[in-house]
C-alpha positions as CSV (number, residue, x, y, z in Angstrom):
1,M,-82.5,191.6,-67.1
2,T,-80.1,193.4,-64.8
3,E,-80.6,197.1,-64.0
4,A,-78.4,199.4,-66.1
5,R,-75.8,201.2,-64.1
6,P,-74.4,204.5,-65.0
7,N,-70.9,204.7,-66.4
8,P,-68.1,206.3,-64.3
9,R,-67.1,209.8,-65.4
10,L,-69.2,209.9,-68.5
11,D,-69.1,213.6,-68.6
12,E,-65.3,213.6,-69.0
13,L,-65.2,211.7,-72.2
14,P,-63.0,213.3,-75.0
15,F,-65.9,213.0,-77.5
16,N,-69.7,213.5,-77.5
17,L,-71.9,210.3,-77.6
18,P,-74.8,210.3,-80.0
19,P,-78.2,209.8,-78.5
20,R,-79.4,206.2,-78.9
21,P,-81.2,203.4,-76.9
22,Q,-79.5,201.7,-74.0
23,V,-79.1,198.1,-75.2
24,T,-78.0,194.9,-73.6
25,R,-74.8,195.1,-71.7
26,V,-72.5,192.1,-71.5
27,R,-69.7,193.1,-69.1
28,Q,-70.2,192.1,-65.4
29,V,-73.5,190.4,-66.4
30,D,-74.5,186.8,-65.4
31,P,-74.1,184.5,-68.5
32,Q,-77.5,183.0,-67.9
33,V,-79.0,186.4,-68.1
34,L,-77.3,187.0,-71.4
35,R,-78.7,183.6,-72.8
36,A,-82.2,184.3,-71.7
37,V,-85.0,185.2,-74.1
38,K,-85.7,188.9,-73.5
39,P,-89.4,190.0,-72.9
40,A,-89.3,193.2,-75.0
41,R,-87.4,195.1,-77.8
42,L,-84.9,197.6,-76.5
43,Q,-84.3,199.0,-80.0
44,P,-86.1,198.6,-83.5
45,M,-85.5,195.2,-84.9
46,A,-87.6,195.0,-88.1
47,G,-87.2,191.6,-89.8
48,F,-85.5,190.0,-86.8
49,D,-87.1,186.9,-85.1
50,E,-89.1,187.5,-82.0
51,G,-87.3,187.3,-78.6
52,Y,-84.2,189.3,-79.6
53,A,-84.1,192.6,-77.6
54,D,-81.4,194.3,-79.8
55,I,-78.5,193.7,-82.0
56,V,-76.1,192.9,-78.9
57,D,-78.6,190.3,-77.7
58,F,-78.9,188.8,-81.3
59,I,-75.0,188.5,-81.7
60,V,-74.4,187.1,-78.3
61,R,-77.2,184.5,-78.4
62,I,-76.6,183.2,-82.0
63,T,-73.0,182.8,-81.0
64,E,-73.8,180.8,-78.0
65,E,-76.2,178.6,-79.9
66,I,-73.6,177.9,-82.7
67,W,-70.4,177.5,-80.7
68,V,-71.5,176.4,-77.3
69,D,-74.8,174.4,-78.0
70,R,-73.3,173.1,-81.3
71,A,-76.5,174.2,-83.1
72,V,-74.3,174.6,-86.3
73,G,-77.4,174.5,-88.6
74,R,-78.4,177.9,-87.1
75,I,-75.8,179.3,-89.4
76,Y,-78.2,178.6,-92.4
77,E,-80.8,180.7,-90.5
78,T,-78.7,183.6,-89.5
79,Y,-76.1,184.0,-92.4
80,D,-76.9,185.0,-95.9
81,H,-76.3,182.2,-98.5
82,A,-73.9,184.4,-100.3
83,C,-72.3,186.0,-97.2
84,T,-68.8,187.4,-97.4
85,I,-66.3,186.8,-94.7
86,Y,-62.9,188.6,-94.6
87,S,-59.9,187.4,-92.7
88,S,-56.1,187.6,-92.9
89,Y,-56.1,184.6,-95.1
90,G,-58.5,185.7,-97.8
91,V,-62.3,186.0,-98.5
92,V,-65.0,183.4,-98.0
93,R,-68.1,183.9,-100.1
94,S,-70.8,181.4,-99.1
95,V,-72.5,180.0,-96.2
96,E,-71.5,176.5,-96.9
97,E,-67.9,177.5,-96.4
98,V,-68.9,179.0,-93.0
99,V,-70.6,175.9,-91.9
100,A,-67.7,173.7,-93.1
101,S,-65.1,175.8,-91.2
102,T,-67.3,175.7,-88.0
103,V,-67.7,171.9,-88.1
104,S,-63.9,171.6,-88.7
105,T,-63.1,173.9,-85.7
106,L,-65.5,172.3,-83.4
107,N,-64.2,168.9,-84.3
108,A,-60.6,170.0,-83.5
109,F,-61.5,171.9,-80.3
110,P,-64.7,170.0,-79.0
111,D,-64.8,171.3,-75.3
112,G,-64.7,175.0,-75.9
113,E,-66.0,177.5,-73.5
114,L,-67.0,181.1,-74.5
115,H,-66.8,184.5,-72.8
116,H,-68.3,187.6,-74.2
117,L,-66.2,190.7,-73.3
118,N,-67.9,193.4,-75.3
119,V,-70.2,194.1,-78.3
120,A,-70.0,197.6,-79.8
121,W,-72.5,198.6,-82.5
122,S,-73.7,201.2,-84.9
123,G,-76.3,201.6,-87.7
124,D,-80.1,200.7,-87.7
125,D,-82.5,198.0,-88.7
126,S,-83.1,199.7,-92.1
127,A,-79.6,200.0,-93.4
128,G,-78.3,197.2,-91.2
129,Y,-76.6,196.9,-87.8
130,Y,-72.8,196.8,-87.5
131,S,-71.5,194.9,-84.5
132,S,-68.0,194.3,-83.2
133,H,-67.9,191.4,-80.8
134,L,-64.9,190.9,-78.6
135,G,-64.7,187.4,-77.0
136,F,-62.4,185.0,-75.3
137,S,-62.5,181.2,-75.6
138,R,-60.8,178.2,-74.0
139,S,-60.6,174.7,-75.4
140,T,-58.5,171.5,-75.9
141,N,-57.1,170.5,-79.2
142,R,-58.4,167.0,-79.4
143,G,-58.7,166.7,-83.3
144,P,-56.8,167.6,-86.4
145,S,-56.9,171.3,-87.2
146,G,-55.7,173.7,-89.9
147,W,-52.4,173.9,-87.9
148,G,-51.8,170.1,-87.9
149,P,-52.5,166.8,-85.9
150,A,-54.1,167.0,-82.6
151,T,-51.8,168.0,-79.8
152,G,-53.9,167.6,-76.7
153,K,-52.9,171.1,-75.5
154,R,-55.2,173.5,-73.8
155,I,-55.5,177.0,-75.4
156,A,-57.0,180.3,-74.6
157,V,-57.4,183.0,-77.3
158,H,-59.1,186.3,-77.9
159,F,-61.1,186.9,-81.1
160,V,-63.2,189.8,-82.7
161,A,-65.9,189.3,-85.2
162,D,-67.4,192.3,-86.9
163,C,-70.7,191.7,-88.6
164,V,-73.2,193.7,-90.7
165,T,-76.7,192.2,-90.0
166,R,-80.0,193.1,-91.5
167,G,-83.3,191.3,-91.0
168,N,-82.0,188.4,-88.9
169,V,-79.2,187.6,-91.4
170,V,-75.5,188.4,-91.3
171,H,-74.2,189.3,-94.8
172,T,-70.7,190.5,-94.2
173,E,-68.2,189.7,-91.5
174,W,-64.5,190.6,-90.7
175,L,-63.0,188.0,-88.4
176,V,-59.7,188.2,-86.5
177,R,-58.6,185.4,-84.2
178,D,-55.4,185.5,-82.2
179,N,-53.9,182.6,-84.1
180,G,-50.4,183.7,-82.9
181,A,-51.3,182.9,-79.3
182,M,-53.0,179.7,-80.4
183,V,-50.1,178.3,-82.5
184,R,-47.6,178.9,-79.7
185,Q,-49.9,177.3,-77.0
186,L,-50.2,174.3,-79.3
187,G,-46.4,174.0,-79.2
188,L,-45.8,174.8,-82.7
189,D,-43.4,177.2,-84.6
190,A,-45.2,180.2,-86.1
191,N,-43.1,180.5,-89.1
192,E,-43.2,176.9,-90.0
193,V,-47.0,176.8,-89.6
194,A,-47.3,179.8,-91.9
195,R,-45.1,178.1,-94.5
196,Q,-47.4,175.1,-94.5
197,V,-50.5,177.1,-94.7
198,A,-49.1,179.3,-97.5
199,A,-48.4,176.2,-99.5
200,R,-52.0,175.2,-99.7
201,A,-54.3,176.3,-102.5
202,P,-55.3,179.9,-101.4
203,V,-58.7,181.2,-101.0
204,D,-59.7,184.5,-102.8
205,Q,-57.1,187.1,-101.8
206,R,-57.6,190.7,-101.0
207,V,-55.3,193.1,-103.0
208,N,-52.9,195.1,-100.7
209,S,-51.9,198.5,-102.1
210,P,-50.1,200.2,-99.3
211,H,-49.7,204.0,-99.2
212,T,-46.4,205.3,-98.0
213,A,-45.7,208.0,-95.2
214,L,-44.9,210.4,-98.0
215,L,-47.3,212.4,-100.2
216,G,-45.0,213.1,-103.1
217,Q,-41.7,214.3,-101.5
218,A,-43.3,215.6,-98.4
219,P,-44.6,213.8,-95.3
220,R,-48.3,213.5,-95.1
221,L,-50.1,216.0,-92.9
222,P,-51.6,214.8,-89.7
223,L,-55.3,214.0,-90.0
224,A,-57.5,216.9,-88.8
225,L,-61.2,216.4,-88.3
226,A,-63.5,219.1,-87.2
227,D,-66.2,217.3,-85.3
228,D,-66.1,215.9,-81.9
229,S,-67.6,212.5,-82.5
230,V,-66.3,209.2,-81.4
231,E,-65.2,208.3,-85.0
232,A,-63.2,211.5,-85.3
233,W,-61.5,211.0,-81.9
234,A,-60.5,207.4,-83.0
235,R,-59.3,208.3,-86.4
236,V,-57.1,211.2,-85.2
237,M,-55.6,209.0,-82.4
238,F,-54.8,206.1,-84.8
239,D,-53.3,208.6,-87.3
240,Q,-51.2,210.4,-84.6
241,L,-49.7,207.1,-83.1
242,W,-49.3,204.9,-86.2
243,N,-49.0,207.2,-89.2
244,Q,-47.2,210.1,-87.6
245,R,-45.2,207.7,-85.4
246,R,-45.8,210.1,-82.5
247,L,-45.7,207.7,-79.6
248,D,-44.8,210.5,-77.3
249,R,-48.5,211.4,-77.5
250,L,-49.7,208.1,-76.0
251,A,-50.3,209.9,-72.7
252,L,-52.8,212.2,-74.5
253,Y,-55.1,209.2,-75.0
254,F,-54.2,206.5,-72.5
255,S,-53.8,206.6,-68.7
256,T,-50.4,206.0,-67.3
257,D,-51.5,202.7,-65.6
258,S,-53.5,201.5,-68.7
259,I,-53.0,197.9,-70.0
260,C,-53.0,196.4,-73.5
261,H,-53.9,192.8,-74.3
262,A,-52.4,192.3,-77.7
263,G,-52.1,189.7,-80.5
264,G,-49.9,186.8,-79.8
265,G,-51.1,186.6,-76.2
266,R,-48.8,189.6,-75.4
267,V,-49.7,192.0,-72.6
268,A,-48.3,195.4,-72.1
269,A,-48.8,197.4,-68.9
270,G,-48.1,201.1,-68.7
271,L,-47.2,203.6,-71.5
272,R,-43.5,202.6,-71.9
273,N,-44.4,199.0,-72.5
274,Q,-47.2,199.8,-74.8
275,A,-44.9,202.1,-76.9
276,A,-42.3,199.1,-77.0
277,L,-45.2,196.8,-78.3
278,M,-46.1,199.3,-81.0
279,L,-42.6,199.7,-82.0
280,M,-42.2,195.9,-82.4
281,I,-45.1,195.9,-84.7
282,M,-43.9,198.9,-86.7
283,A,-40.4,197.2,-87.1
284,A,-42.0,194.3,-88.9
285,L,-43.7,196.7,-91.4
286,P,-41.4,199.8,-91.3
287,D,-43.0,201.6,-94.2
288,A,-46.6,200.7,-93.1
289,T,-49.6,203.0,-93.1
290,M,-52.6,202.6,-90.9
291,H,-56.1,202.5,-92.3
292,V,-59.0,202.9,-90.0
293,E,-61.9,201.0,-91.6
294,H,-64.8,201.4,-89.1
295,V,-65.5,202.8,-85.7
296,C,-68.4,202.0,-83.3
297,H,-68.9,202.0,-79.6
298,S,-70.8,200.6,-76.6
299,D,-72.0,202.2,-73.4
300,E,-70.9,199.4,-71.1
301,T,-71.2,198.6,-67.4
302,D,-67.7,199.7,-66.6
303,G,-67.1,202.5,-69.1
304,V,-67.6,203.4,-72.8
305,I,-65.8,201.1,-75.2
306,V,-64.7,202.3,-78.7
307,A,-64.3,199.5,-81.2
308,V,-62.0,200.2,-84.2
309,R,-61.5,197.9,-87.2
310,W,-58.1,198.6,-88.8
311,R,-55.5,197.4,-91.3
312,L,-51.8,198.2,-91.2
313,E,-50.3,197.7,-94.7
314,G,-46.6,197.7,-95.6
315,T,-43.7,195.5,-96.7
316,S,-42.3,192.8,-94.4
317,R,-39.0,193.0,-92.6
318,A,-37.5,190.0,-90.7
319,G,-37.2,190.1,-87.0
320,S,-39.5,191.6,-84.4
321,L,-43.2,190.6,-84.8
322,L,-42.9,188.4,-87.9
323,G,-39.7,186.6,-87.0
324,A,-37.6,185.1,-89.8
325,C,-40.2,185.9,-92.5
326,P,-39.5,186.6,-96.2
327,E,-38.5,190.3,-96.6
328,H,-40.0,193.1,-98.8
329,K,-43.3,191.3,-99.3
330,P,-46.7,193.1,-99.3
331,V,-48.5,192.4,-96.0
332,A,-51.7,193.7,-94.5
333,L,-52.1,193.1,-90.7
334,M,-55.8,193.0,-90.1
335,G,-56.7,194.1,-86.6
336,M,-59.5,195.0,-84.2
337,S,-59.1,197.3,-81.2
338,H,-61.6,197.7,-78.3
339,L,-60.7,200.6,-76.1
340,R,-62.3,201.1,-72.7
341,L,-62.3,204.6,-71.4
342,C,-62.7,205.9,-67.8
343,G,-63.2,209.6,-68.2
344,A,-60.9,211.2,-70.7
345,R,-58.4,208.4,-71.1
346,V,-58.2,204.7,-72.3
347,V,-57.6,202.4,-69.3
348,E,-57.8,199.1,-71.1
349,H,-57.1,198.2,-74.7
350,W,-57.7,194.9,-76.5
351,M,-55.6,195.0,-79.8
352,I,-56.3,191.7,-81.5
353,F,-54.5,190.8,-84.6
354,D,-53.3,187.6,-86.3
355,E,-49.7,187.5,-87.0
356,I,-49.9,184.0,-88.5
357,G,-52.2,185.4,-91.3
358,A,-49.6,188.2,-91.9
359,L,-46.9,185.6,-92.1
360,V,-48.9,183.5,-94.6
361,Q,-49.3,186.6,-96.8
362,A,-45.5,187.1,-96.7
363,Y,-44.9,183.5,-97.7
364,R,-47.5,183.5,-100.5
365,A,-46.2,186.8,-102.1
């Protein structure tokens, strides 16, 4: 394994990191090192197979086995038979559905390559480890997919998979893939694709019950948390920027030259462009409220990364992010953010969401 290097300006972070073992790092690490069986445990892994050093090592290696080596049957060994998978399209509730979806995707994109950008984590081997895996894949559409016939087009997309794993088995997962970027790279129209998907028999649906920006007749008060934890920092930041709509406070959290890699393949460099991107999202769901559902972090090679699973719930408005969509429909934009800090500010943000899934909800409502 590579020697762990200290993070830059760790003492300037805007929160205190809890003491915990230094586990596998994935950034700036040779892929062959990541794939290798590790000689010793780096954290408690009761119930996990031998050879896994920690939860990051487990997540990276089973993903490589399933998606790169095509060992699809490993899903039966590493997912619970009644696992629950949440996405923007609904809820999957069995390992057989996971296997079927994996086979279908590999058939449609048979030459995929995989890059691991980060794995944040929390928890323990008793209650279960929570992991948030940010990745990037490239592949060619050589078979029929959920979007239509094969196009022969080459695509490159980000994804995030958040998993709860206990005793070598994933029992709950939240999956966000940048299908907006995928559909456009395939040369397809996002709204037309969403209409076709919405017309199919839906899987189990999550119930959206959005709050509003008001509490009675008064605006909701800003979120105030007393501690200086990673989670408190993230929750207050998301509340300030999204629920309070205080984009003037971006500079309190992000460096002036920070960059955001967002859903739909969008990239926003600098604070003005990031504010414009956020306004485009808000304009699609103008009454939306932001719900932060989970926060974890990683101590990576090039800085601490905070991973946030979130849901932006509101009613649809045509134009901006969702294009010519049906209006006044309940929509939950499910998203994952990985924020890399250098000192006190975020310097890089991966804000991954699936606007196709949001469009499908609007067409189904």
